[in-house]
TIMI-170712 format. One record per atom (N, C-alpha, C): x, y, z; atom name; residue number from 1; residue in one letter. Coordinates in nm, 3 decimals. Atoms other than C-alpha are relative to their C-alpha. Last residue first. Layout:
<pts>
PT      c1      c2      c3 atom  nr rest
PT       X       Y       Z   CA NUM    A
...
</pts>
This chain:
<pts>
PT      c1      c2      c3 atom  nr rest
PT  -0.072  -0.094   0.086    N  73    X
PT   3.980   1.187  -4.885   CA  73    X
PT  -0.090   0.080  -0.083    C  73    X
PT   0.077  -0.041   0.116    N  72    X
PT   3.828   1.012  -4.582   CA  72    X
PT   0.083   0.099  -0.081    C  72    X
PT  -0.044  -0.128   0.057    N  71    X
PT   4.052   0.829  -4.337   CA  71    X
PT  -0.082   0.028  -0.126    C  71    X
PT   0.045  -0.006   0.139    N  70    X
PT   3.896   0.561  -4.123   CA  70    X
PT   0.036   0.139  -0.050    C  70    X
PT  -0.014  -0.131   0.066    N  69    X
PT   4.069   0.480  -3.801   CA  69    X
PT  -0.044  -0.014  -0.144    C  69    X
PT   0.004   0.017   0.144    N  68    X
PT   3.940   0.187  -3.600   CA  68    X
PT   0.005   0.138  -0.065    C  68    X
PT   0.007  -0.127   0.073    N  67    X
PT   4.031   0.180  -3.235   CA  67    X
PT   0.005  -0.032  -0.148    C  67    X
PT  -0.014   0.018   0.144    N  66    X
PT   3.960  -0.116  -3.010   CA  66    X
PT  -0.018   0.135  -0.067    C  66    X
PT   0.014  -0.129   0.065    N  65    X
PT   4.012  -0.119  -2.634   CA  65    X
PT   0.028  -0.021  -0.149    C  65    X
PT  -0.109  -0.030   0.090    N  64    X
PT   3.955  -0.435  -2.435   CA  64    X
PT  -0.031   0.130  -0.072    C  64    X
PT   0.026  -0.098   0.105    N  63    X
PT   3.745  -0.534  -2.139   CA  63    X
PT   0.123   0.016  -0.088    C  63    X
PT   0.055   0.069   0.115    N  62    X
PT   3.771  -0.854  -1.939   CA  62    X
PT  -0.028   0.096  -0.116    C  62    X
PT   0.064  -0.097   0.086    N  61    X
PT   4.005  -0.698  -1.685   CA  61    X
PT  -0.047  -0.073  -0.124    C  61    X
PT   0.052   0.063   0.121    N  60    X
PT   4.099  -0.917  -1.397   CA  60    X
PT  -0.073   0.106  -0.080    C  60    X
PT   0.106  -0.077   0.063    N  59    X
PT   4.321  -0.761  -1.133   CA  59    X
PT  -0.042  -0.069  -0.129    C  59    X
PT   0.126   0.024  -0.070    N  58    X
PT   4.513  -1.016  -0.928   CA  58    X
PT  -0.116   0.075  -0.064    C  58    X
PT   0.038   0.139   0.021    N  57    X
PT   4.809  -1.038  -1.168   CA  57    X
PT  -0.136  -0.029   0.065    C  57    X
PT   0.073   0.015   0.126    N  56    X
PT   4.826  -0.659  -1.180   CA  56    X
PT  -0.044  -0.143  -0.028    C  56    X
PT  -0.061   0.110   0.071    N  55    X
PT   4.915  -0.647  -0.808   CA  55    X
PT  -0.077  -0.020  -0.130    C  55    X
PT   0.094   0.107   0.033    N  54    X
PT   4.819  -0.308  -0.679   CA  54    X
PT   0.075  -0.107  -0.079    C  54    X
PT  -0.035   0.076   0.120    N  53    X
PT   5.048  -0.071  -0.501   CA  53    X
PT  -0.102  -0.110  -0.022    C  53    X
PT   0.105  -0.008   0.101    N  52    X
PT   4.873   0.158  -0.256   CA  52    X
PT   0.036  -0.073  -0.129    C  52    X
PT   0.136  -0.002  -0.054    N  51    X
PT   5.068   0.081   0.060   CA  51    X
PT  -0.105  -0.008  -0.109    C  51    X
PT   0.070   0.122   0.038    N  50    X
PT   5.397  -0.026  -0.100   CA  50    X
PT  -0.148   0.001   0.038    C  50    X
PT  -0.015   0.024   0.143    N  49    X
PT   5.555   0.320  -0.099   CA  49    X
PT  -0.083  -0.120  -0.046    C  49    X
PT   0.079  -0.101   0.069    N  48    X
PT   5.419   0.408   0.246   CA  48    X
PT   0.005  -0.023  -0.151    C  48    X
PT   0.141   0.030  -0.026    N  47    X
PT   5.551   0.082   0.391   CA  47    X
PT  -0.090   0.098  -0.075    C  47    X
PT   0.035   0.121   0.074    N  46    X
PT   5.890   0.132   0.226   CA  46    X
PT  -0.147  -0.033   0.017    C  46    X
PT   0.005  -0.035   0.143    N  45    X
PT   5.912   0.490   0.352   CA  45    X
PT  -0.040  -0.120  -0.085    C  45    X
PT   0.117  -0.084   0.023    N  44    X
PT   5.821   0.387   0.706   CA  44    X
PT  -0.015   0.034  -0.148    C  44    X
PT   0.117   0.086  -0.008    N  43    X
PT   6.075   0.103   0.700   CA  43    X
PT  -0.128   0.078  -0.024    C  43    X
PT   0.001   0.082   0.121    N  42    X
PT   6.350   0.340   0.580   CA  42    X
PT  -0.123  -0.092  -0.002    C  42    X
PT   0.044  -0.086   0.109    N  41    X
PT   6.264   0.591   0.852   CA  41    X
PT  -0.009  -0.080  -0.130    C  41    X
PT  -0.100  -0.096   0.044    N  40    X
PT   6.295   0.319   1.113   CA  40    X
PT  -0.057   0.083  -0.114    C  40    X
PT  -0.062   0.025   0.129    N  39    X
PT   5.993   0.154   1.267   CA  39    X
PT   0.100   0.109  -0.036    C  39    X
PT   0.064  -0.083   0.101    N  38    X
PT   5.936   0.192   1.639   CA  38    X
PT   0.069  -0.023  -0.133    C  38    X
PT  -0.080  -0.116   0.038    N  37    X
PT   6.046  -0.097   1.853   CA  37    X
PT  -0.076   0.079  -0.105    C  37    X
PT   0.054  -0.068   0.116    N  36    X
PT   5.846  -0.354   2.045   CA  36    X
PT   0.085   0.123  -0.029    C  36    X
PT  -0.050   0.063   0.121    N  35    X
PT   6.057  -0.573   2.274   CA  35    X
PT  -0.053   0.067  -0.126    C  35    X
PT  -0.137  -0.041   0.026    N  34    X
PT   6.017  -0.348   2.577   CA  34    X
PT   0.053  -0.058  -0.130    C  34    X
PT  -0.004  -0.134   0.057    N  33    X
PT   5.640  -0.375   2.575   CA  33    X
PT   0.141   0.048  -0.031    C  33    X
PT  -0.100  -0.069  -0.081    N  32    X
PT   5.660  -0.754   2.616   CA  32    X
PT   0.015   0.141  -0.058    C  32    X
PT  -0.076  -0.101   0.073    N  31    X
PT   5.341  -0.894   2.474   CA  31    X
PT   0.095   0.069   0.097    C  31    X
PT  -0.123   0.052   0.056    N  30    X
PT   5.226  -1.220   2.632   CA  30    X
PT   0.082   0.100  -0.078    C  30    X
PT   0.025   0.119   0.082    N  29    X
PT   4.869  -1.116   2.689   CA  29    X
PT   0.126  -0.047  -0.072    C  29    X
PT  -0.063  -0.027   0.130    N  28    X
PT   4.968  -0.770   2.822   CA  28    X
PT  -0.018  -0.116  -0.096    C  28    X
PT  -0.135   0.053   0.014    N  27    X
PT   4.727  -0.812   3.109   CA  27    X
PT   0.052   0.035  -0.138    C  27    X
PT  -0.047   0.033   0.135    N  26    X
PT   4.419  -0.628   3.219   CA  26    X
PT   0.143  -0.050   0.000    C  26    X
PT  -0.084  -0.104   0.060    N  25    X
PT   4.306  -0.644   3.580   CA  25    X
PT   0.053  -0.046  -0.134    C  25    X
PT   0.073  -0.067   0.107    N  24    X
PT   4.026  -0.886   3.656   CA  24    X
PT   0.081   0.109  -0.069    C  24    X
PT   0.009   0.089   0.115    N  23    X
PT   4.247  -1.124   3.854   CA  23    X
PT  -0.070   0.066  -0.118    C  23    X
PT  -0.132   0.007   0.064    N  22    X
PT   4.350  -0.847   4.093   CA  22    X
PT  -0.004  -0.088  -0.125    C  22    X
PT  -0.013  -0.102   0.104    N  21    X
PT   3.981  -0.785   4.162   CA  21    X
PT   0.136  -0.001  -0.070    C  21    X
PT  -0.106  -0.092  -0.037    N  20    X
PT   3.961  -1.120   4.348   CA  20    X
PT   0.016   0.104  -0.112    C  20    X
PT  -0.114  -0.008   0.092    N  19    X
PT   3.629  -1.280   4.266   CA  19    X
PT   0.099   0.105   0.049    C  19    X
PT   0.021  -0.086   0.117    N  18    X
PT   3.400  -1.354   4.558   CA  18    X
PT   0.128   0.007  -0.083    C  18    X
PT   0.033   0.081   0.117    N  17    X
PT   3.423  -1.650   4.793   CA  17    X
PT  -0.028   0.082  -0.125    C  17    X
PT   0.145   0.012   0.005    N  16    X
PT   3.406  -1.453   5.118   CA  16    X
PT  -0.045  -0.079  -0.123    C  16    X
PT   0.039   0.098  -0.101    N  15    X
PT   3.778  -1.517   5.163   CA  15    X
PT  -0.151  -0.024   0.001    C  15    X
PT  -0.035   0.132   0.052    N  14    X
PT   3.842  -1.334   4.834   CA  14    X
PT  -0.040  -0.110   0.099    C  14    X
PT   0.097   0.032   0.107    N  13    X
PT   3.653  -1.026   4.955   CA  13    X
PT   0.027  -0.140  -0.055    C  13    X
PT   0.128   0.025  -0.066    N  12    X
PT   3.858  -1.025   5.276   CA  12    X
PT  -0.106  -0.040  -0.102    C  12    X
PT  -0.009   0.132  -0.063    N  11    X
PT   4.181  -1.060   5.080   CA  11    X
PT  -0.131  -0.037   0.068    C  11    X
PT   0.001   0.101   0.107    N  10    X
PT   4.085  -0.766   4.859   CA  10    X
PT   0.004  -0.141   0.059    C  10    X
PT   0.138   0.005   0.051    N   9    X
PT   3.996  -0.553   5.165   CA   9    X
PT  -0.011  -0.106  -0.110    C   9    X
PT   0.081   0.068  -0.101    N   8    X
PT   4.330  -0.638   5.328   CA   8    X
PT  -0.144  -0.015  -0.047    C   8    X
PT  -0.030   0.143   0.011    N   7    X
PT   4.510  -0.544   5.006   CA   7    X
PT  -0.081  -0.081   0.101    C   7    X
PT   0.065   0.052   0.121    N   6    X
PT   4.333  -0.206   5.000   CA   6    X
PT   0.024  -0.150  -0.015    C   6    X
PT   0.143   0.009  -0.027    N   5    X
PT   4.430  -0.134   5.361   CA   5    X
PT  -0.073  -0.060  -0.119    C   5    X
PT   0.072  -0.126   0.017    N   4    X
PT   4.792  -0.210   5.290   CA   4    X
PT  -0.149  -0.024   0.024    C   4    X
PT   0.067  -0.011   0.130    N   3    X
PT   4.951  -0.518   5.438   CA   3    X
PT  -0.072   0.133  -0.009    C   3    X
PT   0.146  -0.014  -0.002    N   2    X
PT   5.194  -0.501   5.726   CA   2    X
PT  -0.053   0.015  -0.142    C   2    X
PT   0.045  -0.127   0.053    N   1    X
PT   5.541  -0.637   5.712   CA   1    X
PT  -0.153   0.004   0.000    C   1    X
</pts>
């Protein structure tokens, strides 16, 4: 089979000792696009519900509230 014109140019550039442009093309870095799924409605609701929750154990409050009632007659 014959090679395309672009492939011939790439091979020629590679023979000259330059970098093959095919190697510079982006890759998925091990991510399979077919294995990613969109979250279900239940997962979206759970994520939205937990998004702004704060853990009271992590919050340090050194302040306190003191009320003194004095009744005058």
